[in-house]
N, CA, C and O atoms as a DFTB+ gen file, in Angstrom:
344 C
 N C O
     1  1     166.082     -41.376    -119.530
     2  2     166.005     -41.391    -120.958
     3  2     165.808     -42.602    -122.059
     4  3     166.700     -43.450    -122.038
     5  1     164.806     -42.777    -122.967
     6  2     164.545     -43.595    -123.812
     7  2     165.928     -43.340    -125.504
     8  3     166.349     -42.377    -126.146
     9  1     166.133     -44.906    -125.523
    10  2     167.215     -44.319    -126.688
    11  2     166.409     -44.245    -127.742
    12  3     165.553     -45.097    -127.980
    13  1     166.681     -42.936    -128.650
    14  2     166.449     -42.719    -129.649
    15  2     166.149     -43.887    -131.034
    16  3     165.156     -43.899    -131.762
    17  1     167.445     -44.882    -131.096
    18  2     167.838     -45.751    -131.852
    19  2     166.500     -46.429    -131.796
    20  3     166.194     -46.614    -132.974
    21  1     165.542     -46.895    -131.014
    22  2     164.860     -47.673    -130.904
    23  2     163.752     -47.248    -131.822
    24  3     163.276     -47.902    -132.750
    25  1     163.391     -45.949    -131.384
    26  2     161.706     -45.152    -132.182
    27  2     161.357     -45.749    -133.095
    28  3     160.215     -46.198    -133.195
    29  1     162.509     -45.927    -134.203
    30  2     162.496     -46.296    -135.968
    31  2     161.570     -48.287    -135.985
    32  3     160.554     -48.744    -136.509
    33  1     162.458     -48.742    -135.276
    34  2     161.868     -50.263    -134.850
    35  2     161.206     -50.571    -134.240
    36  3     160.907     -51.757    -134.097
    37  1     160.574     -49.364    -133.468
    38  2     159.452     -49.574    -132.406
    39  2     157.818     -49.665    -133.576
    40  3     156.854     -50.418    -133.714
    41  1     158.456     -48.112    -134.320
    42  2     157.471     -47.615    -135.204
    43  2     156.966     -48.903    -136.138
    44  3     155.796     -49.267    -136.249
    45  1     158.033     -49.457    -136.730
    46  2     158.123     -49.923    -137.680
    47  2     157.216     -51.714    -137.445
    48  3     156.457     -52.325    -138.198
    49  1     157.666     -51.989    -136.314
    50  2     157.113     -53.207    -136.014
    51  2     155.598     -53.137    -135.413
    52  3     154.817     -54.082    -135.515
    53  1     155.228     -51.717    -134.678
    54  2     154.124     -51.660    -134.523
    55  2     152.923     -51.304    -135.709
    56  3     151.698     -51.393    -135.624
    57  1     153.888     -50.818    -136.963
    58  2     152.560     -50.811    -138.442
    59  2     152.755     -52.116    -139.026
    60  3     152.100     -52.461    -140.010
    61  1     153.443     -52.715    -138.591
    62  2     153.548     -54.058    -139.288
    63  2     152.336     -54.694    -138.492
    64  3     151.479     -55.305    -139.130
    65  1     152.238     -54.569    -137.095
    66  2     151.525     -55.457    -136.217
    67  2     149.814     -54.585    -136.769
    68  3     148.791     -55.120    -136.343
    69  1     149.720     -53.809    -137.319
    70  2     148.196     -53.444    -137.239
    71  2     147.916     -53.769    -139.121
    72  3     146.928     -53.264    -139.655
    73  1     148.625     -54.396    -139.714
    74  2     148.214     -54.100    -141.304
    75  2     147.316     -55.634    -141.225
    76  3     146.789     -55.919    -142.300
    77  1     147.164     -56.298    -140.476
    78  2     145.619     -57.345    -140.149
    79  2     144.765     -56.587    -139.816
    80  3     143.742     -56.966    -140.387
    81  1     144.535     -55.633    -139.161
    82  2     143.502     -54.791    -138.766
    83  2     142.834     -53.774    -140.173
    84  3     141.718     -53.513    -140.622
    85  1     144.286     -53.425    -140.501
    86  2     143.499     -52.374    -141.671
    87  2     143.450     -52.769    -143.286
    88  3     143.325     -52.125    -144.328
    89  1     143.596     -54.005    -142.982
    90  2     142.789     -55.034    -144.074
    91  2     141.578     -55.183    -143.572
    92  3     140.713     -54.971    -144.422
    93  1     141.166     -55.466    -142.519
    94  2     139.753     -55.608    -142.147
    95  2     139.006     -54.517    -142.419
    96  3     137.983     -54.570    -143.101
    97  1     139.421     -53.573    -141.958
    98  2     138.782     -52.201    -141.978
    99  2     138.389     -52.172    -143.629
   100  3     137.297     -52.348    -144.169
   101  1     139.714     -51.880    -144.206
   102  2     139.412     -51.649    -145.901
   103  2     138.193     -52.692    -146.456
   104  3     137.329     -52.260    -147.220
   105  1     138.200     -53.834    -146.089
   106  2     137.571     -54.799    -147.054
   107  2     136.104     -54.619    -146.563
   108  3     135.053     -54.755    -147.188
   109  1     136.388     -54.189    -144.938
   110  2     134.908     -53.911    -144.694
   111  2     134.212     -52.445    -145.159
   112  3     132.992     -52.318    -145.060
   113  1     134.921     -51.518    -145.591
   114  2     134.547     -50.398    -146.643
   115  2     134.436     -50.696    -147.673
   116  3     133.712     -49.962    -148.346
   117  1     135.026     -51.827    -148.324
   118  2     134.659     -51.884    -149.530
   119  2     133.474     -52.909    -150.004
   120  3     132.976     -52.970    -151.128
   121  1     133.107     -53.814    -148.688
   122  2     131.974     -54.912    -148.847
   123  2     130.975     -54.640    -148.139
   124  3     130.054     -55.456    -148.130
   125  1     130.851     -53.210    -147.207
   126  2     129.830     -53.179    -146.522
   127  2     129.884     -53.771    -145.418
   128  3     130.712     -54.635    -145.129
   129  1     128.832     -53.275    -144.573
   130  2     129.057     -54.162    -143.000
   131  2     128.375     -55.166    -142.841
   132  3     128.580     -55.939    -141.905
   133  1     127.452     -55.336    -143.715
   134  2     126.353     -56.858    -143.746
   135  2     127.500     -57.997    -144.020
   136  3     127.561     -58.943    -143.234
   137  1     128.152     -57.943    -144.810
   138  2     129.061     -59.112    -145.349
   139  2     130.049     -58.888    -144.436
   140  3     130.889     -59.715    -144.791
   141  1     130.561     -58.244    -143.377
   142  2     131.649     -58.287    -142.596
   143  2     130.867     -58.897    -141.815
   144  3     131.121     -60.101    -141.768
   145  1     129.550     -58.395    -140.828
   146  2     128.958     -59.301    -140.297
   147  2     128.667     -60.788    -140.635
   148  3     128.745     -61.793    -139.928
   149  1     128.318     -60.625    -141.895
   150  2     127.720     -62.550    -142.488
   151  2     129.467     -63.236    -141.872
   152  3     129.622     -64.207    -141.131
   153  1     130.179     -62.666    -142.264
   154  2     131.710     -63.257    -142.417
   155  2     131.887     -63.369    -140.804
   156  3     131.852     -64.552    -140.467
   157  1     132.025     -62.687    -139.966
   158  2     132.500     -62.371    -138.620
   159  2     131.943     -63.724    -137.891
   160  3     132.725     -64.513    -137.361
   161  1     130.588     -63.921    -137.907
   162  2     129.842     -64.365    -136.727
   163  2     129.166     -65.567    -137.617
   164  3     127.984     -65.776    -137.894
   165  1     130.373     -66.284    -137.964
   166  2     130.052     -67.655    -138.300
   167  2     130.242     -68.651    -137.313
   168  3     130.444     -68.303    -136.150
   169  1     130.197     -70.035    -137.679
   170  2     130.562     -70.977    -136.448
   171  2     131.482     -71.122    -136.475
   172  3     132.178     -71.150    -135.459
   173  1     132.041     -71.327    -137.989
   174  2     134.018     -71.526    -137.725
   175  2     134.514     -70.484    -136.885
   176  3     135.297     -70.738    -135.970
   177  1     134.084     -69.249    -137.149
   178  2     134.679     -68.166    -136.281
   179  2     135.092     -68.376    -135.137
   180  3     136.237     -68.171    -134.734
   181  1     133.761     -68.998    -134.252
   182  2     133.839     -69.296    -133.102
   183  2     134.273     -70.239    -132.444
   184  3     134.414     -70.242    -131.221
   185  1     134.583     -71.330    -133.369
   186  2     135.493     -72.378    -133.291
   187  2     137.326     -72.116    -132.740
   188  3     138.125     -72.576    -131.924
   189  1     137.258     -71.157    -133.733
   190  2     138.666     -70.502    -133.596
   191  2     139.054     -70.221    -132.783
   192  3     140.133     -70.593    -132.324
   193  1     137.923     -69.081    -132.094
   194  2     138.097     -68.250    -131.301
   195  2     138.107     -69.177    -129.619
   196  3     138.706     -68.871    -128.588
   197  1     137.432     -70.055    -129.829
   198  2     137.537     -71.222    -128.513
   199  2     138.714     -72.307    -128.647
   200  3     138.947     -73.133    -127.765
   201  1     139.415     -72.214    -129.826
   202  2     140.559     -73.219    -129.861
   203  2     141.820     -71.636    -129.660
   204  3     142.983     -71.977    -129.448
   205  1     141.667     -70.734    -129.700
   206  2     142.277     -69.622    -129.274
   207  2     142.853     -69.658    -127.921
   208  3     143.993     -69.801    -127.479
   209  1     141.450     -69.445    -127.307
   210  2     141.252     -69.196    -125.978
   211  2     141.675     -70.342    -125.011
   212  3     142.089     -70.259    -123.854
   213  1     141.436     -71.557    -125.886
   214  2     142.274     -72.808    -124.891
   215  2     143.597     -72.945    -124.977
   216  3     144.340     -73.224    -124.036
   217  1     143.952     -72.728    -126.240
   218  2     145.866     -72.177    -126.372
   219  2     146.122     -71.206    -125.178
   220  3     146.776     -71.659    -124.240
   221  1     145.721     -70.046    -125.118
   222  2     145.915     -69.166    -123.867
   223  2     145.764     -69.538    -122.978
   224  3     146.420     -68.916    -122.143
   225  1     144.885     -70.740    -122.348
   226  2     144.646     -70.923    -121.227
   227  2     145.957     -72.029    -120.655
   228  3     146.617     -71.837    -119.633
   229  1     146.087     -73.003    -121.447
   230  2     147.419     -73.611    -121.894
   231  2     149.149     -73.028    -121.376
   232  3     150.109     -73.373    -120.687
   233  1     148.755     -72.115    -122.123
   234  2     150.099     -71.468    -122.730
   235  2     150.429     -70.528    -121.170
   236  3     151.520     -70.602    -120.606
   237  1     149.590     -69.910    -120.794
   238  2     150.203     -68.838    -120.234
   239  2     150.358     -69.193    -118.917
   240  3     150.725     -68.229    -118.244
   241  1     150.197     -70.368    -118.192
   242  2     150.534     -71.295    -116.637
   243  2     151.781     -71.896    -117.217
   244  3     152.671     -72.179    -116.415
   245  1     151.981     -72.140    -118.528
   246  2     152.970     -73.156    -118.978
   247  2     154.348     -72.257    -119.106
   248  3     155.445     -72.632    -118.691
   249  1     154.147     -71.294    -119.605
   250  2     155.329     -69.943    -119.716
   251  2     155.469     -69.409    -118.272
   252  3     156.589     -69.006    -117.958
   253  1     154.577     -69.357    -117.442
   254  2     154.970     -68.695    -116.179
   255  2     155.213     -69.594    -115.409
   256  3     155.445     -68.881    -114.432
   257  1     155.367     -70.710    -115.005
   258  2     156.058     -71.456    -114.837
   259  2     157.249     -71.955    -115.165
   260  3     157.957     -72.230    -114.196
   261  1     157.830     -72.222    -116.527
   262  2     159.002     -72.360    -116.734
   263  2     159.504     -70.567    -116.374
   264  3     160.361     -70.475    -115.495
   265  1     159.253     -69.879    -116.695
   266  2     159.839     -68.434    -116.588
   267  2     160.115     -68.223    -114.606
   268  3     161.302     -68.147    -114.287
   269  1     159.515     -68.177    -113.930
   270  2     159.394     -68.339    -112.727
   271  2     160.466     -69.415    -111.993
   272  3     161.277     -69.122    -111.114
   273  1     160.220     -70.886    -112.661
   274  2     161.263     -71.760    -112.547
   275  2     162.870     -71.400    -112.783
   276  3     163.692     -71.461    -111.869
   277  1     163.194     -71.015    -114.151
   278  2     164.332     -70.610    -114.601
   279  2     164.919     -69.439    -113.580
   280  3     166.052     -69.477    -113.100
   281  1     164.013     -68.468    -113.354
   282  2     164.497     -67.266    -112.247
   283  2     164.870     -67.513    -111.359
   284  3     165.821     -66.908    -110.863
   285  1     164.053     -68.871    -110.587
   286  2     164.630     -69.171    -109.407
   287  2     165.507     -69.927    -109.316
   288  3     165.930     -70.187    -108.190
   289  1     166.106     -70.566    -110.509
   290  2     167.504     -71.234    -110.321
   291  2     168.727     -70.497    -110.783
   292  3     169.858     -70.980    -110.835
   293  1     168.187     -68.604    -111.294
   294  2     169.358     -68.119    -111.558
   295  2     169.506     -67.462    -110.434
   296  3     170.638     -67.044    -110.192
   297  1     168.428     -67.203    -109.473
   298  2     168.777     -66.565    -108.512
   299  2     169.505     -67.456    -107.273
   300  3     170.144     -67.027    -106.312
   301  1     169.095     -69.213    -107.734
   302  2     169.580     -69.789    -106.194
   303  2     171.041     -70.144    -106.538
   304  3     171.788     -70.657    -105.705
   305  1     171.407     -69.860    -107.766
   306  2     172.981     -70.823    -108.067
   307  2     174.186     -69.358    -108.839
   308  3     174.172     -68.298    -109.465
   309  1     174.739     -69.987    -108.426
   310  2     176.356     -69.147    -108.405
   311  2     177.019     -69.153    -109.813
   312  3     177.950     -69.879    -110.162
   313  1     176.370     -68.211    -110.564
   314  2     176.752     -68.478    -111.846
   315  2     178.646     -67.470    -112.236
   316  3     178.563     -66.528    -113.024
   317  1     179.476     -67.657    -111.894
   318  2     180.107     -67.301    -111.871
   319  2     181.039     -67.197    -113.115
   320  3     181.364     -68.292    -113.574
   321  1     181.552     -66.061    -113.776
   322  2     181.837     -65.942    -115.230
   323  2     183.129     -66.875    -115.748
   324  3     183.120     -67.545    -116.781
   325  1     184.188     -66.776    -114.846
   326  2     185.331     -66.630    -114.992
   327  2     185.004     -68.659    -115.350
   328  3     185.321     -69.350    -116.318
   329  1     184.470     -68.906    -114.420
   330  2     184.558     -70.610    -115.072
   331  2     183.688     -71.157    -116.039
   332  3     183.283     -72.279    -116.342
   333  1     183.562     -70.208    -116.353
   334  2     182.321     -70.664    -117.765
   335  2     183.519     -70.536    -118.772
   336  3     184.176     -69.495    -118.810
   337  1     183.801     -71.623    -119.599
   338  2     184.394     -71.591    -121.177
   339  2     183.453     -71.565    -122.305
   340  3     182.441     -72.256    -122.419
   341  1     183.953     -70.595    -123.210
   342  2     182.834     -70.657    -124.394
   343  2     183.786     -70.609    -125.128
   344  3     183.625     -70.620    -126.348
């Protein structure tokens, strides 16, 4: 059973994540498809897309290595709760 208390925050976060897409659709409807195409398919947009893909190509393997390493260390060590002093 899913916790119902998480439904409202999940919908709120999803709605916030859709704001940029809604803005693009609204501006496209106001200015027309030709303006949208002219602004979207510029050399600068291609450069930004390449930079984003390069960042993804570096960040995803790095996060996987750190995450798997941390999981392996947690699994292989004895974390006794009584011995920790917080």
